[in-house]
C-alpha positions as CSV (number, residue, x, y, z in Angstrom):
1,M,103.2,74.0,83.5
2,P,102.8,72.2,86.8
3,A,101.2,74.2,89.7
4,T,103.6,76.0,92.0
5,N,103.5,77.6,95.4
6,V,103.4,81.4,95.3
7,L,105.3,83.7,97.7
8,F,104.0,87.2,97.1
9,I,105.9,90.0,98.9
10,L,104.4,93.5,98.8
11,S,106.2,96.5,100.3
12,D,104.6,99.9,100.8
13,E,105.5,103.1,98.8
14,H,108.6,101.8,96.9
15,Q,109.3,103.9,93.9
16,H,109.5,101.9,90.7
17,D,113.1,102.4,89.7
18,L,114.8,102.5,93.1
19,M,116.6,99.2,92.8
20,G,120.1,98.4,91.6
21,C,118.6,96.1,88.9
22,A,116.7,99.0,87.6
23,G,119.9,100.9,87.0
24,H,119.7,103.3,89.9
25,P,123.2,104.6,90.6
26,L,123.0,104.9,94.4
27,I,120.5,102.5,95.9
28,T,121.7,99.2,97.5
29,T,119.2,96.4,96.9
30,P,121.3,93.1,96.6
31,N,118.4,90.8,97.3
32,L,115.9,92.3,94.8
33,D,118.7,92.5,92.3
34,A,119.4,88.7,92.7
35,L,115.7,88.0,92.4
36,A,115.5,89.9,89.1
37,A,118.6,88.1,87.9
38,R,116.9,84.7,88.2
39,G,113.5,86.0,86.9
40,T,111.8,88.7,84.9
41,R,111.5,92.4,85.8
42,F,108.6,94.3,84.3
43,R,110.0,97.8,83.6
44,N,106.6,99.4,83.0
45,A,104.5,98.3,86.1
46,Y,101.8,100.5,87.6
47,T,99.5,100.7,90.6
48,P,95.7,100.9,90.0
49,S,95.7,103.9,92.4
50,P,98.5,105.9,93.9
51,I,97.3,105.6,97.5
52,C,97.3,102.7,99.9
53,V,93.8,101.5,100.6
54,P,92.3,101.7,97.0
55,A,95.4,100.1,95.5
56,R,95.2,97.2,97.9
57,A,91.5,96.8,97.3
58,S,92.1,96.5,93.6
59,L,95.0,94.1,94.3
60,A,92.7,91.9,96.4
61,T,90.0,91.7,93.8
62,G,91.8,92.1,90.4
63,R,89.3,94.9,89.6
64,Y,89.7,98.6,89.1
65,V,88.9,101.1,91.9
66,H,85.8,102.5,90.0
67,D,84.4,98.9,89.7
68,I,84.5,98.3,93.5
69,G,84.0,101.7,95.0
70,C,87.0,101.7,97.4
71,W,87.7,105.3,96.6
72,D,90.0,106.5,99.4
73,N,91.7,105.6,102.7
74,A,88.4,105.5,104.5
75,I,86.6,103.0,102.2
76,A,88.6,99.8,102.5
77,Y,88.1,96.3,101.1
78,D,85.8,94.2,103.3
79,G,85.5,91.0,101.2
80,D,82.9,92.3,98.8
81,P,83.4,91.6,95.9
82,E,85.2,88.4,96.4
83,G,88.8,88.2,95.1
84,W,91.7,85.8,94.6
85,A,91.9,84.7,98.2
86,H,88.3,83.5,98.0
87,R,88.9,81.6,94.7
88,L,92.1,80.0,96.1
89,T,90.3,78.8,99.2
90,E,87.4,77.5,97.2
91,H,89.8,75.3,95.2
92,G,91.5,73.9,98.2
93,K,94.6,76.0,98.4
94,R,96.2,77.2,101.6
95,V,96.2,81.0,101.4
96,E,97.6,83.0,104.4
97,S,99.0,86.4,105.0
98,I,101.7,87.8,107.2
99,G,101.8,91.6,107.9
100,K,100.1,94.6,106.4
101,L,97.0,94.2,104.3
102,H,95.1,97.5,104.9
103,Y,91.6,96.1,104.5
104,R,88.6,97.0,106.6
105,G,89.5,94.8,109.5
106,E,90.6,91.3,110.6
107,A,87.0,90.1,110.9
108,S,86.1,91.0,107.3
109,P,85.6,87.9,105.2
110,V,88.4,88.6,102.7
111,G,89.1,84.9,101.9
112,L,92.4,84.4,103.8
113,Q,92.4,81.4,106.0
114,T,94.8,82.9,108.5
115,Q,96.1,86.4,109.0
116,H,99.4,86.6,111.0
117,L,100.3,90.0,112.4
118,P,97.5,91.7,110.4
119,V,97.5,95.5,109.9
120,H,94.2,97.1,108.7
121,I,92.8,100.7,108.6
122,L,92.7,102.0,112.2
123,D,89.4,101.3,114.0
124,G,87.9,100.1,110.7
125,I,87.4,103.8,109.6
126,G,90.8,105.0,108.4
127,Q,91.3,108.6,107.3
128,V,87.7,109.9,107.2
129,W,89.0,113.5,106.9
130,G,90.5,112.6,103.5
131,S,87.0,111.9,102.1
132,V,86.1,115.6,102.3
133,R,86.6,116.7,98.7
134,D,83.5,118.4,97.5
135,P,84.3,121.2,98.2
136,M,87.9,120.5,99.3
137,P,89.4,122.5,102.2
138,E,92.0,124.9,100.9
139,T,94.6,123.4,103.2
140,M,95.0,120.7,105.9
141,G,97.3,123.1,107.8
142,R,101.0,122.4,108.4
143,S,102.1,118.9,107.4
144,A,103.6,116.9,110.2
145,L,104.5,114.0,107.9
146,F,108.3,114.4,108.2
147,D,108.7,115.7,111.7
148,K,110.1,112.3,112.7
149,M,113.1,111.7,110.5
150,G,116.6,110.3,110.8
151,A,118.5,107.3,112.4
152,G,116.6,105.2,114.9
153,L,114.3,102.2,115.3
154,S,110.6,102.9,114.7
155,D,107.7,100.6,115.4
156,Y,107.5,100.1,111.6
157,N,111.1,98.9,111.5
158,R,110.4,96.5,114.4
159,F,107.2,95.3,112.8
160,D,108.9,94.5,109.4
161,A,111.6,92.5,111.3
162,R,108.8,90.5,113.0
163,V,107.1,90.0,109.6
164,A,110.3,88.6,108.2
165,D,110.8,86.4,111.3
166,T,107.3,85.0,111.1
167,S,107.7,84.4,107.3
168,V,110.9,82.4,107.9
169,D,109.1,80.3,110.5
170,W,106.1,79.8,108.2
171,L,108.2,78.6,105.3
172,A,109.9,76.0,107.5
173,E,106.6,74.8,108.8
174,H,105.1,74.3,105.3
175,A,108.2,73.1,103.5
176,N,106.6,69.7,102.9
177,D,103.0,70.7,102.1
178,A,101.7,68.4,99.4
179,A,99.4,71.0,97.7
180,P,100.4,74.4,96.4
181,W,100.0,77.4,98.7
182,V,100.0,81.2,98.5
183,L,101.7,83.2,101.2
184,F,101.2,87.0,101.1
185,V,103.9,88.9,103.0
186,G,103.2,92.6,103.6
187,L,106.0,94.9,104.7
188,V,105.5,98.5,105.6
189,A,108.9,99.9,104.5
190,P,109.8,102.3,102.9
191,H,106.6,104.1,104.0
192,F,107.1,107.0,106.3
193,P,108.0,107.8,109.1
194,L,111.4,108.2,107.6
195,V,113.2,106.6,110.6
196,V,115.7,104.0,109.7
197,P,118.4,101.9,111.6
198,Q,121.7,103.7,111.5
199,A,123.5,100.9,109.6
200,Y,121.1,101.4,106.6
201,L,121.3,105.2,106.8
202,D,125.1,105.0,106.8
203,L,124.9,103.4,103.3
204,Y,124.2,106.9,101.9
205,D,126.2,110.1,102.0
206,V,123.5,112.6,103.0
207,D,125.4,115.7,102.1
208,S,126.3,114.5,98.5
209,L,122.8,113.4,97.5
210,P,121.3,115.4,94.6
211,L,118.2,117.5,95.4
212,P,115.0,116.4,93.8
213,P,114.4,117.8,90.3
214,M,111.8,120.2,89.0
215,H,111.3,122.2,92.2
216,P,109.0,125.2,91.6
217,S,111.7,127.5,93.1
218,Q,113.7,126.6,90.0
219,G,111.1,127.7,87.6
220,Y,109.1,124.5,87.2
221,V,105.3,125.2,86.8
222,R,103.1,122.6,88.3
223,H,99.9,121.5,86.6
224,P,96.9,123.3,88.2
225,W,95.5,120.1,89.6
226,V,98.8,119.3,91.2
227,E,99.3,122.8,92.5
228,K,95.9,122.7,94.2
229,Q,97.0,119.4,95.9
230,A,100.3,121.0,96.9
231,R,98.4,123.9,98.6
232,H,96.1,121.4,100.3
233,M,99.0,119.3,101.9
234,D,102.2,121.2,101.4
235,H,104.8,118.6,102.8
236,D,107.6,120.5,101.0
237,E,106.9,123.7,102.8
238,A,107.0,121.8,106.1
239,M,110.3,120.1,105.1
240,G,111.8,123.6,105.1
241,T,115.5,123.3,104.1
242,D,117.6,121.6,101.5
243,A,119.5,119.8,104.2
244,R,116.2,118.2,105.5
245,R,115.2,117.3,101.9
246,R,118.5,115.5,101.5
247,L,118.1,113.8,104.8
248,A,114.6,112.7,103.8
249,I,115.9,111.1,100.6
250,A,118.7,109.4,102.5
251,C,116.3,108.0,105.0
252,Y,114.0,106.8,102.3
253,Y,116.9,105.1,100.5
254,G,117.9,103.5,103.8
255,L,114.4,102.2,104.3
256,V,114.5,100.7,100.8
257,S,117.8,98.9,101.8
258,F,116.3,97.8,105.1
259,M,113.3,96.4,103.3
260,D,115.5,94.7,100.8
261,A,117.3,93.0,103.8
262,Q,114.0,91.7,105.1
263,V,113.1,90.3,101.6
264,G,116.5,88.7,101.6
265,R,115.9,86.9,104.9
266,V,112.6,85.5,103.5
267,L,114.1,84.4,100.2
268,A,117.0,82.7,102.0
269,A,114.5,80.7,104.0
270,L,112.7,79.7,100.8
271,Q,116.0,78.3,99.5
272,E,117.1,76.7,102.8
273,N,113.8,74.8,103.0
274,G,114.2,73.4,99.5
275,L,111.2,75.5,98.1
276,E,112.9,77.6,95.5
277,A,112.4,75.1,92.7
278,S,108.7,74.7,93.4
279,T,107.7,78.3,94.3
280,T,106.9,81.4,92.2
281,V,108.1,84.6,93.9
282,I,106.5,87.9,93.1
283,Y,107.8,91.2,94.5
284,S,106.0,94.5,94.1
285,S,104.7,97.6,96.1
286,D,101.3,99.2,96.4
287,H,102.4,102.5,94.8
288,G,105.4,104.8,94.6
289,D,106.6,108.0,96.3
290,N,107.2,111.4,94.8
291,L,110.3,111.8,96.9
292,G,110.4,115.6,96.5
293,K,110.2,115.7,92.7
294,R,108.2,118.7,91.5
295,G,108.2,119.8,95.1
296,M,105.9,117.0,96.0
297,W,106.3,114.2,98.7
298,S,104.3,111.1,99.5
299,K,102.1,109.8,96.6
300,C,98.7,110.7,95.2
301,L,99.8,111.9,91.7
302,M,99.7,110.5,88.2
303,Y,103.4,110.9,87.5
304,R,105.4,107.7,87.3
305,E,107.3,108.4,90.6
306,S,103.8,107.9,92.2
307,T,102.0,105.5,90.0
308,G,104.9,103.3,89.0
309,V,105.8,100.2,91.0
310,P,108.6,97.7,91.0
311,M,107.5,94.3,89.6
312,I,109.7,91.2,89.7
313,M,108.7,87.6,89.2
314,A,110.9,84.5,89.4
315,G,110.3,80.8,89.6
316,P,109.7,77.7,87.5
317,G,109.3,78.5,83.9
318,I,109.8,82.3,84.3
319,P,112.5,83.6,81.9
320,A,115.7,84.5,83.8
321,G,117.4,87.8,83.5
322,K,114.6,89.2,81.3
323,V,113.5,92.9,81.4
324,S,110.0,93.0,79.9
325,E,108.7,96.2,78.3
326,T,105.1,95.0,78.5
327,P,103.0,97.4,80.7
328,V,101.6,95.5,83.7
329,S,99.6,96.4,86.8
330,L,98.9,95.1,90.3
331,I,95.5,94.2,88.6
332,D,97.4,91.4,86.9
333,V,98.5,89.7,90.2
334,S,95.1,88.2,90.9
335,N,95.0,85.9,87.8
336,T,98.7,85.3,88.2
337,L,98.1,83.7,91.6
338,L,95.2,81.6,90.3
339,E,97.1,80.5,87.2
340,R,100.3,79.6,89.0
341,T,98.6,77.5,91.6
342,G,96.7,75.5,89.1
343,C,93.2,76.9,89.6
344,P,91.0,76.4,86.6
345,E,90.4,79.1,84.0
346,A,86.8,79.5,85.2
347,A,88.1,80.8,88.5
348,Q,89.8,83.7,86.8
349,S,88.1,87.1,86.3
350,G,88.7,90.8,85.9
351,P,90.8,92.5,83.3
352,G,94.2,91.1,84.5
353,V,96.4,88.7,82.7
354,S,98.8,86.2,84.3
355,L,102.3,87.9,84.7
356,A,103.8,84.5,84.0
357,R,102.1,84.4,80.6
358,L,103.2,88.0,79.8
359,A,106.8,87.2,80.8
360,A,106.9,84.2,78.5
361,E,105.4,86.1,75.5
362,P,107.2,88.6,73.2
363,D,106.9,92.1,74.6
364,R,103.6,93.9,74.1
365,P,104.6,97.6,74.3
366,E,101.1,98.6,73.1
367,R,99.4,97.1,76.2
368,L,97.7,99.7,78.4
369,A,98.1,100.2,82.2
370,F,95.5,102.2,84.0
371,S,95.5,104.1,87.3
372,E,93.0,106.5,89.0
373,F,92.8,108.8,92.0
374,H,89.7,110.0,93.9
375,A,91.2,110.7,97.4
376,V,92.7,113.3,99.7
377,G,93.9,116.5,98.2
378,S,92.0,116.1,94.9
379,D,89.0,118.3,94.1
380,S,88.3,116.1,91.0
381,A,89.2,112.7,89.7
382,A,92.5,112.0,87.9
383,Y,93.2,109.1,85.5
384,M,96.3,107.7,83.8
385,L,96.7,105.5,80.8
386,A,100.2,104.3,79.8
387,D,101.8,102.1,77.2
388,A,105.5,101.6,76.9
389,R,106.0,104.9,75.0
390,Y,103.3,107.3,76.0
391,K,101.7,108.3,79.3
392,Y,98.4,110.2,79.4
393,H,96.8,112.0,82.3
394,F,93.1,113.1,82.4
395,Y,91.9,115.5,85.1
396,V,88.2,116.2,85.4
397,G,87.7,119.9,84.9
398,Y,91.4,120.6,84.0
399,D,93.6,120.3,80.9
400,D,95.1,116.9,80.2
401,E,98.7,115.9,80.0
402,L,100.6,113.6,77.5
403,F,104.2,112.6,77.8
404,D,106.5,111.0,75.2
405,L,108.5,108.7,77.5
406,D,111.0,107.8,74.8
407,R,112.1,111.5,74.6
408,D,111.1,112.6,78.1
409,P,111.3,109.8,80.7
410,E,111.1,112.3,83.5
411,E,107.7,113.7,82.3
412,R,108.9,117.3,82.1
413,R,107.2,118.4,78.9
414,N,103.5,118.1,78.3
415,V,102.9,117.5,74.6
416,A,99.1,117.2,74.8
417,R,98.6,120.4,72.8
418,E,101.4,120.0,70.3
419,P,100.1,119.3,66.8
420,G,102.4,116.4,66.2
421,Y,100.8,114.5,69.0
422,A,97.1,115.2,68.2
423,D,96.4,111.6,67.1
424,V,98.2,110.1,70.1
425,R,96.2,112.3,72.5
426,A,92.9,111.4,70.7
427,Y,93.7,107.7,70.9
428,F,94.4,107.8,74.6
429,E,91.3,109.9,75.5
430,S,89.2,107.5,73.4
431,A,90.7,104.5,75.2
432,L,90.0,106.1,78.6
433,R,86.3,106.8,77.7
434,A,86.0,103.2,76.4
435,L,87.1,102.1,79.9
436,L,84.8,104.4,81.9
437,D,83.0,107.7,81.9
438,P,85.5,109.9,83.7
439,E,83.0,112.6,84.7
440,A,80.3,110.2,85.8
441,T,82.9,108.2,87.8
442,D,84.0,111.4,89.5
443,R,80.4,112.1,90.5
444,A,79.9,108.6,91.8
445,A,83.0,108.8,94.0
446,K,82.0,112.1,95.5
447,A,78.4,110.8,96.1
448,D,79.8,107.8,98.1
449,Q,82.2,110.1,100.0
450,R,79.3,112.5,100.8
451,A,77.3,109.6,102.2
452,L,80.3,108.5,104.3
453,I,80.8,112.1,105.6
454,E,77.1,112.3,106.6
455,S,77.3,109.0,108.4
456,F,79.9,110.5,110.7
457,G,77.8,113.6,111.4
458,G,78.7,115.9,108.6
459,R,81.7,117.8,107.2
460,D,83.0,119.4,110.4
461,V,83.0,116.1,112.3
462,A,84.5,114.2,109.4
463,L,87.4,116.7,109.1
464,R,88.3,115.8,112.7
465,T,87.8,112.0,112.3
466,G,90.4,109.3,111.6
467,T,94.0,108.5,111.9
468,P,96.0,111.7,111.1
469,A,99.0,110.0,109.6
470,A,100.4,106.5,109.1
471,T,98.4,103.4,110.2
472,P,99.8,102.0,113.5
473,V,101.1,98.5,113.6
474,P,101.1,95.8,116.4
475,V,103.8,96.4,119.0
476,E,105.3,93.6,121.0
C-alpha cells in the first residue's frame, strides 16, 4: 500500500456511541456519519485511561500508562519516552499539531515540528490536588463543574472554531506537499463547560430527553469503589434537579453536534484541496463521559460510557461501510500513523497494531483492550480488560466486576461471582496479571504521587494547588 498523509482528529470526552452511525436515536452527527460510510468504524474502541492527561500521554507514545508513569492530570507527557511524533520526524515526515494536546508544555520536546494554537496543562503543573489519593480526602466539597450550562458561546466554542479555521488554512497550504505528512487536530468539545451555541442546543428537545439510567434513587447500587468516588466528587448532587440533568444532556448533545460541524469543515477542506484520495483520516476522542448514568458525570470510571471512545478510519485501502467488532485502543494509533506514512517496521514499537491492518483483516473478537485509572477520586487503582463479548474490571482492594456484553450491553449485572462465569473471570484475571502486577502498579503510582505532593510542600499545599476545573485555552 503506498504511503498516505494522515489527518488525525481528536475530540475531548466524546462518548463512544453518541453518533448517528453508531445507531443513536437522537444525536445529529452528519459529518462523522459520512466519514464512517466511506471507511471503517471500530465498534469496540477504548481509551488507555478514562482521564485526559494519562490518555493523551499513552496516545503520544503508544504505550500504557503504567509503562510511562503519567498517572494523573498533574503528571503530563514531556517527550520522554519518545513517541510517534519523534519517529515521524526522524524519517523526514512533516508532523504538526493544531489545538489541544494536554502535554507538559509547549517547550517540551514531544517531537512535533510546529504546534499551532497549543493547549497544555496549566502552568505545566495541571491538577496537583488530584494527586492526593493516599489517603484520599472524603470529599472535594461541592462540585462546580456544571454551574455554567446552557445556550451561549464559551471560550472553548470560540477556540474550536479557530482550530477548524487554522486546519482549513493548513490543508490549503500543504495541498501539494510531495512527502506524506501527519496533521493532528485537537478539538475540546464536547468537554465541559456545557455551554453551546443556541443553534446546536435547538437541535434537541430538552424537556423530552430521557433521564440517565441506573440512578441510585431508583434502587441501583453502585460498586463500593464507584460509591467512594461519588462521595469524593458528587457532581450529581450539585446538579440538583431532573430539569438540570436534562439540560446537561441536551447541552452535551449540542456540543457533540457543534464538534461534528467543525470536523465537517476540516473534511470539506480536505476534499476541496484534492487531498481525500491521498489522505487517511482517523477520528477519535481521548475518553468518554458518564453523562449521568449511575448518577455519575464526567469520566474516571471503568464502565464503557467512560472508557469507550469513538473510532473511525477512512482513506485509501480502508474498507468502506465496515463496522469492525475487533477491540481496539488509542494505543493502536501510534503504529497506525507510522505504517500509513510509510515508516519502516523498525520504527514501530509498543503493543499497538495498525488500525488499517485490523480493518482489512477478518474481525478478531477475542483481541483484548486495556484501560487503567490511578487519578482523582480513586483510593486504589482500577483496571479494565475487554474483548468483544466480555468486560472485566479489577479494583485493588475491592471485589471485581464482569459483564457479559452480549446479554447486558449496559453493564447492569455483575456476573463475576456467578458459577457459570467462573472460567471467564479466571481467564480475565490471569490475562490482567500477565500484563502487569495490579497491586505493585497501584503502589508505584501512589509513590510517584507522594513524591509530587512533597515537591509542592506537602498534602495541605497540594490540595490547594492547580487548576480547579477545565484547562483554559488561548483567547483571541
